[in-house]
C-alpha positions as CSV (number, residue, x, y, z in Angstrom):
1,M,-2.6,38.3,-51.0
2,P,-1.1,40.0,-47.9
3,F,0.9,37.6,-45.8
4,R,-1.3,38.1,-42.7
5,D,-4.4,37.1,-44.6
6,S,-2.9,33.9,-46.0
7,R,-3.5,30.3,-44.8
8,T,0.3,30.0,-44.5
9,A,0.4,32.8,-41.9
10,K,-2.2,30.9,-39.8
11,N,-0.3,27.6,-40.3
12,L,2.9,29.2,-39.2
13,L,1.2,30.4,-36.0
14,I,-0.4,27.0,-35.4
15,S,3.1,25.5,-35.9
16,F,4.6,28.0,-33.4
17,S,1.9,26.9,-30.8
18,A,2.5,23.2,-31.5
19,E,6.2,23.5,-31.1
20,A,5.9,25.5,-27.9
21,Q,3.5,22.8,-26.5
22,A,5.8,20.0,-27.6
23,R,8.6,21.6,-25.7
24,T,6.7,21.8,-22.5
25,R,5.3,18.2,-22.9
26,Y,8.9,16.9,-23.4
27,N,10.0,18.7,-20.2
28,F,7.2,17.0,-18.3
29,F,8.2,13.7,-19.8
30,A,11.9,14.3,-18.8
31,G,10.7,14.8,-15.2
32,R,8.9,11.4,-15.3
33,A,12.0,9.7,-16.8
34,R,14.1,11.1,-14.0
35,E,11.6,9.8,-11.4
36,E,12.0,6.4,-13.0
37,N,15.8,6.7,-13.0
38,Y,16.2,6.9,-16.8
39,I,18.5,9.8,-16.7
40,Q,19.8,9.4,-20.3
41,I,16.2,9.4,-21.6
42,A,15.4,12.5,-19.4
43,R,18.3,14.2,-21.1
44,I,17.1,13.2,-24.5
45,F,13.6,14.6,-23.7
46,D,15.2,17.8,-22.5
47,E,17.4,18.1,-25.5
48,T,14.4,17.5,-27.8
49,A,12.5,20.2,-25.9
50,E,15.3,22.6,-26.7
51,Q,15.1,21.7,-30.3
52,E,11.3,22.3,-30.3
53,Y,12.1,25.7,-28.8
54,E,14.3,26.5,-31.8
55,H,11.5,25.3,-34.1
56,A,9.0,27.5,-32.3
57,L,11.4,30.5,-32.5
58,R,11.8,29.9,-36.3
59,F,8.1,30.0,-36.8
60,F,7.7,33.0,-34.4
61,K,10.1,35.1,-36.4
62,F,7.8,35.0,-39.4
63,F,5.6,37.6,-37.6
64,N,6.0,41.2,-36.6
65,G,3.4,41.6,-33.9
66,G,-0.3,41.9,-34.3
67,E,-2.9,39.3,-33.7
68,L,-4.2,36.3,-35.6
69,E,-6.9,33.9,-34.6
70,I,-6.0,30.2,-35.0
71,S,-7.9,27.0,-34.4
72,W,-6.3,23.5,-34.5
73,P,-6.7,20.4,-32.4
74,F,-3.8,19.8,-30.0
75,P,-3.4,16.7,-27.9
76,A,-4.2,17.3,-24.3
77,G,-1.8,14.5,-23.2
78,V,-1.1,12.8,-20.0
79,I,2.1,12.0,-18.2
80,E,2.5,8.2,-18.1
81,D,5.4,5.9,-17.6
82,T,8.5,6.7,-19.7
83,R,7.9,4.0,-22.3
84,S,4.4,5.2,-22.9
85,N,5.6,8.8,-23.0
86,L,8.2,7.8,-25.6
87,L,5.5,6.1,-27.7
88,S,3.1,9.0,-27.5
89,S,5.9,11.4,-28.4
90,A,6.8,9.3,-31.4
91,E,3.2,9.4,-32.6
92,L,3.1,13.1,-32.2
93,E,6.3,13.6,-34.1
94,L,4.9,11.3,-36.9
95,Y,1.8,13.4,-37.1
96,V,3.7,16.6,-37.2
97,H,6.2,15.6,-40.0
98,G,4.0,13.1,-41.8
99,T,0.7,15.1,-41.9
100,M,0.7,18.6,-40.5
101,Y,3.9,20.1,-41.9
102,R,3.6,18.2,-45.2
103,L,0.2,19.8,-45.7
104,F,1.4,23.2,-44.5
105,A,4.3,23.1,-46.9
106,E,2.0,22.3,-49.8
107,I,-0.3,25.2,-48.9
108,A,2.7,27.5,-48.6
109,R,3.9,26.5,-52.1
110,E,0.4,27.0,-53.5
111,E,0.4,30.5,-52.0
112,G,3.9,31.2,-53.4
113,M,5.5,31.4,-50.0
114,T,8.6,29.4,-50.7
115,R,10.6,30.4,-47.5
116,A,7.7,29.1,-45.3
117,A,7.5,25.8,-47.3
118,E,11.2,25.3,-47.0
119,T,11.0,25.9,-43.3
120,F,8.3,23.3,-42.9
121,D,10.3,20.8,-44.9
122,A,13.6,21.5,-43.0
123,I,12.0,21.2,-39.6
124,S,10.3,18.0,-40.7
125,V,13.8,16.4,-41.0
126,A,14.4,17.0,-37.3
127,E,10.9,15.7,-36.4
128,R,11.5,12.5,-38.3
129,H,14.7,12.0,-36.3
130,H,12.8,12.7,-33.0
131,E,10.2,10.0,-34.0
132,R,12.9,7.4,-34.7
133,I,14.8,8.0,-31.5
134,F,11.7,7.9,-29.3
135,R,10.6,4.6,-31.0
136,E,14.1,3.1,-30.5
137,L,14.2,4.1,-26.9
138,A,10.7,2.7,-26.2
139,E,11.8,-0.6,-27.8
140,N,14.9,-0.7,-25.7
141,I,12.8,-0.4,-22.6
142,S,10.4,-3.1,-23.8
143,V,13.2,-5.6,-24.5
144,G,15.4,-4.7,-21.5
145,R,18.2,-3.1,-23.6
146,I,18.5,0.2,-21.8
147,F,21.1,-1.2,-19.4
148,S,22.1,-4.4,-21.1
149,R,24.3,-4.8,-24.2
150,P,26.9,-7.2,-25.5
151,E,30.2,-7.7,-23.6
152,G,32.7,-5.0,-24.2
153,T,30.2,-2.2,-24.4
154,V,31.5,1.1,-22.9
155,W,29.2,2.9,-20.5
156,K,29.7,6.5,-19.4
157,C,28.4,8.0,-16.2
158,L,26.4,11.2,-17.0
159,G,27.3,12.5,-13.6
160,C,31.1,12.4,-13.6
161,G,32.2,10.9,-16.8
162,Y,33.5,7.6,-15.4
163,L,33.8,4.9,-18.0
164,H,32.9,1.3,-17.4
165,T,33.3,-1.6,-19.9
166,G,30.9,-4.6,-19.7
167,A,27.5,-6.0,-20.8
168,E,25.8,-3.7,-18.2
169,P,26.8,-0.6,-16.3
170,P,27.5,-1.0,-12.6
171,T,24.6,-0.7,-10.2
172,K,26.2,2.6,-9.0
173,C,29.1,4.6,-10.2
174,P,32.3,3.8,-8.4
175,A,33.5,7.4,-8.8
176,C,30.5,9.5,-7.8
177,V,28.1,6.8,-6.5
178,R,25.2,7.8,-8.7
179,P,22.8,5.0,-9.5
180,R,22.8,2.9,-12.7
181,G,20.3,5.3,-14.3
182,Y,23.1,7.8,-14.8
183,F,24.9,5.6,-17.3
184,E,24.6,5.8,-21.1
185,L,26.3,4.0,-23.9
186,L,29.4,5.9,-24.9
187,G,28.7,7.6,-28.2
188,K,24.9,7.3,-27.6
189,N,24.5,4.2,-29.8
190,W,20.9,3.4,-28.6
């Protein structure tokens, strides 16, 4: 069967669309996190958005122009508070790696398109990691662990690199006077 007539071709294009939408969604959520002074979480959303861009590019490169019609339900979404955005993002990532890409990889294998199946499998590894990080960050917000850890924790200012040791970061950076939201755990041990 010609590639363009395969279910795998349509699934690759659906995946391209899903990754492009996820990228934009995570950029929206980064903006909300900044508004709520969760700068580290905003950066994680932006970093994840860049990773989704790379996934979209990988799927896009399977094609050489032309047109294909696709149909797939995509979440319309809403921008909520950061914790809710993290949880909805985790659910989306779970769906992508646990259902969508698993099914698409099976179909690609059935159609003899090993490279496409391997691509779905490889990208699923990153999506599982995204889900885990989003869930951990949401839990940290729920239990008040974003800016509170055991004594001796090292916090780094994301603005200027100032290091502070303590159970909590300072309310503002003594070096650049950015607010507490600019501090993250050194080494990103969420």
